[in-house]
Every structure is written in structure tokens, then in C-alpha cells.
N, C-alpha and C positions, 0 to 999 in steps of 0.2 A: 504493498498499500503507499501510494505517493502523499509526502507530508502534506501538499495541499489538499489531497480529497482528503486527507484527514480535519482540514480546516473548515472544510462545509457545512456539516452538520451544525459548529460552534458558530458559524457566521450568521444560520440561520436562527438559530436562536436568540441570538444577539440583536438583532435588527429591528423587533418589534420594539423593543426597550427605547434604543434611540430615537423611533419616531416620537413614542408617547411621554419622553421626558426631555426636560431644557435644563443640563445640567452647566453646573459652573465648571470653568477650566481650572485643570488641579493635575499636576504630575504626581507620581510617587515614586520614590526610589525601595527598587525593590532587589532583594538576593534570594534568589533561586538555588537550586540544587546543583549539584557539580555539572558543569557541562558539558563535561564526557559521557554522562549518562543519556540513553538513548531518549526518554521522556522528558527530560529536558529541552532538546531539540523538536520532539514531536508534539508536546503538549506545553510544557512550560513556557518558552519564548513565543511560539506563536497566540498563546493565549494573554499574555502581558504588552505584546506590539502589537495583536492585531484584532483581539476575540474584545478586550473589555473596550478597545478606544473605539470600536466597532460602536460597542451596543451602549455606549455614550454620547454616540452622534461625533465622534471625535474630540469630545471635551475632557474626559477621563482619561490620561495616558501614562505609561510606565517606563522608567528608567531600569532596564533588567542586566544584573551582575550575576554569571554565574560564583559559586562558592568559592572555587580558587581563584578568579581574578578579582573579589572581593579584597581579599589578603585575610581574611577569616579562617578561621578551624574549624567552628559549628558550634562547641559549646556554648558561647557568649553571645549566641543570636538573642535569647532572652534577655537577656540584660540591655543588650544595643535598642529592640524596640521599645522595650519598658521606659528607657530612658532619650528615646525619639532619636536617637544616633541613624534608625532604619527605620526608615518607615514601615515596611512590608518585609517579614523573613521565612525563608524557609527553613526548618531545621528536623531533626533525628530525635525522637524522644529518650533514646539509647543513650546520646552525647549529653543528653540537658538534665537527665534523670538525680547528677551528684545535685540539683538544687532540691527535690524532691521525689520522693519513692512512687508517689501515686503515678507519674509518668509512665513507668513500667510496666504496669496494667495491662496495657493495649496491646505488648508485645510479649508475653511471657514465652520463653524457648519450650517448644515443643508443644505448643499449646495449640498450632496450626499446620494439618498437612499439607492443605493449599491455600491458594491465594480465595476461593469463596470464603472459605471459613476467616481467615483474617480481616475481610472484610464485614465478615456479619460480627465479627470480635470487637471492629474499630467503631462499627456503627451501635453497638451496643454499649461501649464505651466513652461515647464522645458525649455524651452528655455531663460524664462526670469529669472529663477533660475541659469542656468549656468553661463549667464550675469552677474549676480548681486553677486553670488558667489566671480567670479574671479576678478572682478573690485576694489569692494568694501572687499572682505573679505580674497585675495587671495588663496580662495578654488578652485581646479578643480571638479566640480560635476561628479561622475561616475556614480551613481546610484538611482532611486526613492526606497523605500522600504515601502510598506503599512503592516496595523497591521489591524485586525480583526474588525468589526463594535465596534464604543464604545459607550457603551448602560449603562445603571445604574443596579447596584449591588445592594440590600436594606435590611437591618435588617426587615423591619415592611412590611406588602403585598401593592400592589400598584397596583390600577386595574384602572386608571385613572389618566392623566396627571396633574388635579388639587390635586391628593392625593399627590404628591411630593411639594405643597408648603407648606414653614417653615420649610422644611427638611434641614438639613448640609448634603452640598453634595460635594464628595473631585473631585477637578479638576485638570486640569493641563495646562496651557497657560488662556490668557486672553480672548479671543473669547468664550472657551468655559465656561469660568466665566459670562461673558455675558447674552450666554444663559441661563444658570442657574438660574442667576437673573431674567431674564425675564419671566421664567414659577413660579416665586414667592417664589424661594429656595434660600437658602444661600450657595454661593461658599464657599470652604474650600480649601486653595492649603496644599498638602501633597505628598511626595515622595511615590510611588509605595510600597516600602518596609516598610512604615507604616502605611499601610491600615489596615490590618487585626486585629492589636491593638486598632488602634482607632474605629475600630466597635466595637470590644468587648467591650470597654469600655464606648460606646456613643457618644465619643468626636464626629464621624460623625454618620450620620442615614444611608445614599448611597454611593456609591462612582461609578464614571465611569474608565472603562478601558473596553479593549478588551472582547468581549464577550469568546474568546478565552483566552487571557491571565488571566482572570480572575480566568477561572477554572484550567487552569494550577496552577496558587498560591494557589487556594484549598479556594477561597474566599467562594464559596459555604456554608465552615464549619461555617461561621458566618454573610452569607447576603442568607438568604433562599428565596428569591424573585428578579426576574429580570423584569425588565421594558425595553423591546427591541425596544427602539427608536433610530437609530444610530445619535448619535450626529455628528461624525467625525471617520474617519479613522487612524489619529494618525502618518499621513504621515510622512515617515522620508527620509534618504538620505545616501550614503556613499560617501565618501569625501577623496581627498589625497591634503595636499600643493601643490599649485601652483607654487611655487619654486621648491617643491622637486620632481613636475614632468615635468617642463622643463628640469630638468638636467637630466632627467632618458635618457637612450640610446633608439631613435626613434624608435626600434624596442620594446622595452619595452614598451614605452608611446601608442604604435598601441596595443601593446597584452591588457593592462590595459583596453582600451578602449573597445576592440570589447569582450572581457571577462566580463566585466563589465556590458552590455546588456544581454550577457547570465545568469549571477547572477539576472538584474532586471526582466528579463522575469520570472525567476523560482520562484522569490520572490511573484510576485504576484499571479503565477498559485498555486501556493502552500497556498497561503495567502486565494485567493478565495475557495479552497476547505477545509480548515480547517475554511473558516466561514461559510461554508453550514452545517458542521457537527458539530459546537461548542453549537448550541441551543440546537440541539438533544441529546447531552450529560449531558449538564447543566440542561436538565429536566428529563434526566434516560430513554429515548426512546430507544426501541432495535435498530434503526439506528445510534448509537452514533459508529463515530470512532474520529480516533485522540488522543481524550481527556478522563477523567474519566467521567464514567458516575456518574450524582449527583441525586438529587432530591428538586431541584428547582422547585415553581411556578412562570408562568411568564405570563404577558399581554404585550399589543402593543397598540400603539394610535390608533384612530378612526379614519376615514377622517376629520371629522372637528377638531380636536384636532391636525392632522396632519398640517392643513392648518395653526392652532396659532401658531404650530413650524414655518411653514413656514415663517409669516410673520415676527415673530421672527428674523429669521436668516436672511430676506432682512434688517431688522433693521441694525441689526448688521453688517453686509457685509457694508452698506452707513457707521457708522461708521468709519467702518476698514478703507474706503477710503478717509474718510475728513483726517484721522491721516495720512495714509502713502501717500497722495499726489499728486497731477494733474498728474506727470509723471509714478507714480505708476498706478493711477486709469486707465491710457491711456493703458498701459500695459496689466494690466487684462481685460481688456474691447474688446480688441482686440488678445485673448488667450482664455482665461476660458472664457469670456463673450459671443464671437462668439460659443466656445461649448454648451452654456448652452442658448443662444437664449436670452442674458439678459445683460443690459446694466448700468452702473454705473455711476453719474453724481455726480458734484458737492453738489447738491441739495437735489437728492431722486431717488431710482431705477425705470428706466422704463424698465417693464417686457414685453417683445417683443413675 
């Protein structure tokens, strides 16, 4: 699918709004996701440079920078939006969870085996995130953002879960590191940009990232083996400082909220499409689309190994619940727990 064809439904959705409302001229500075990612090119850039302006009759526009071009690392994005240094920003919940354990509840490792499950969890937990971001952090949540399944890119062959024991594995976020430890490996914290060199020099043996993101960054040049176990989906968000949002004219606030749903739907839809083709591309199969064909070898956990991962995931989620607190657990149970048929208590999980 060409990017131009992807823009057609977005433009159609925008056209009636532009005709019905006369907006003041306004320009937002926006920090998006990594510009190396497919969804940045296919969804984020066209949304901020075309869809939103068209929805406002050309009055509301944006200056978009990718994360790397902005000079930021990621964890600071909430503070920058709150203080007005960035109007609208995209972040990953795992990167900002050091400020608030509540954020981790949207993407606990091992909870979502596929992207449909990941979105069901994100939709269920979104009201919790909206309230928490506003009341605790001064941020108006605009949209949730997914990436492709977070899987293992390794230098040496991986046939079974046991093959990962003892290996040094790049992770991001506390809960991902806990899962890596639970399977007997050693978590190593590294930024995305440092991974290729670390793999080349043997500082790490494997690295976890999106199955599409790893291809886009050409990790297959230094890691020829892929273990297709979705750890999580690196769920992120678009947000704006709450004070900034409240100071906007009412019609602009309504525009942003309406169009943010357009952005969210497009990101989930296109990430699901990317996820379908990413494995084919990494393996060099004829049905490869979106990414570059590589020549990796791949394996996936069998049912017994998946059960091992599930038990580890339940323990990690239970430990997170204790760390996050009783009120946090209650909110999670009432939203994500209901969706999954799972209940977290102060002592242990009860699976229903």
C-alpha cells in the first residue's frame, strides 16, 4: 500500500470538520516517535502535516520532529509537556514509568499475545491513564500508540526458551527486565541507538525491540536469529500539557480530541498491518511488505514454554500490583482485569 493511498481515508474524515468550523490560526510544535519507524512515515508525519491542517481548513498546523531529531531521549517528554517546552509529544509508557508505576499497567509483559489483545487492554485502561496523567502529571492524554510485537533479536541461534538462559539481553523498562530475569537471562539497559554496536562487540547477546523496528534499524545485520515471543507491545501515547490544552479555544480543543482519535485508530490499524508482514520480511519470505527482506532464522515457544512465560508474567504482574498500591490494583482489576478475566489481589493472582 502506498502512503498516498493511506492518506485518503484520513483526508475524507477531515473534510467536513474544516467546512463546518472556522478555526483561529495556531501552530503546535510536536515531538513524535522515532523517524526510523514505519508508522512515523505512514501515519504520524501525514497526520500532523496534512490531516490535521485539512481538518481545520489550514488554520491549525504543526511542526513535527522525530524523537532523535529533537535531541531528546524519551523519558523527559512528560515534564517538557507539563512545563510547556513541547506543545504535543509522543512517549512510551515504559520509558516514563519511573515517574509513576500506574503507567506500567497498560503493557505488563506477557499479557497480550497479539495486537488485538493489546488494544483491548489499552482501551480498557485508557480512562485510568487519562485521569492519572491529568491529576498527577498535568497532561491531557490524546491517543494511545502501539508498536509491533517486542521480540528477541539474537547473535547466536535460539531454538528453545532455555537457550536464552545466561544471555545478556537488552531491555527497556522494569517489568521487561523482570521477565528476562525470570527466564534465566541477564537484563541490560541500553538505548535503542546503542544496540547495534553492543551486539557487534558482544556487550549483549540479544536485544528486545519491535519485530518491525528491529528490521527498520537493520538489526538483522548483527543479529541473525529471531525468537518470536511477544514480550509486550511498547505501548505509548500522544499528549499535551493540561494547562496548554485548557487555554486553547474550545473549538481547537474539540478538534484536537476528535482528530486524536483519528490518529489513534490509524496507528493501531497500520501497526497491525506492519506486524503481519514484519516476520516475513525478517525471514526473507516472498510475502514481505513494508520492510526490507532479510535472512534471519526464527523460532517460537511451544505451548509448554508459553505456559512457563505465562506463569512468570503472572508473578511479575502481582509484584507490580504490590508496588503500585491498593488503589492502583483496584483500578486495574476493574478495567484490564475485567477484559482479561483476571483478578489481582494483595497476595496472589486469581485467574478466573
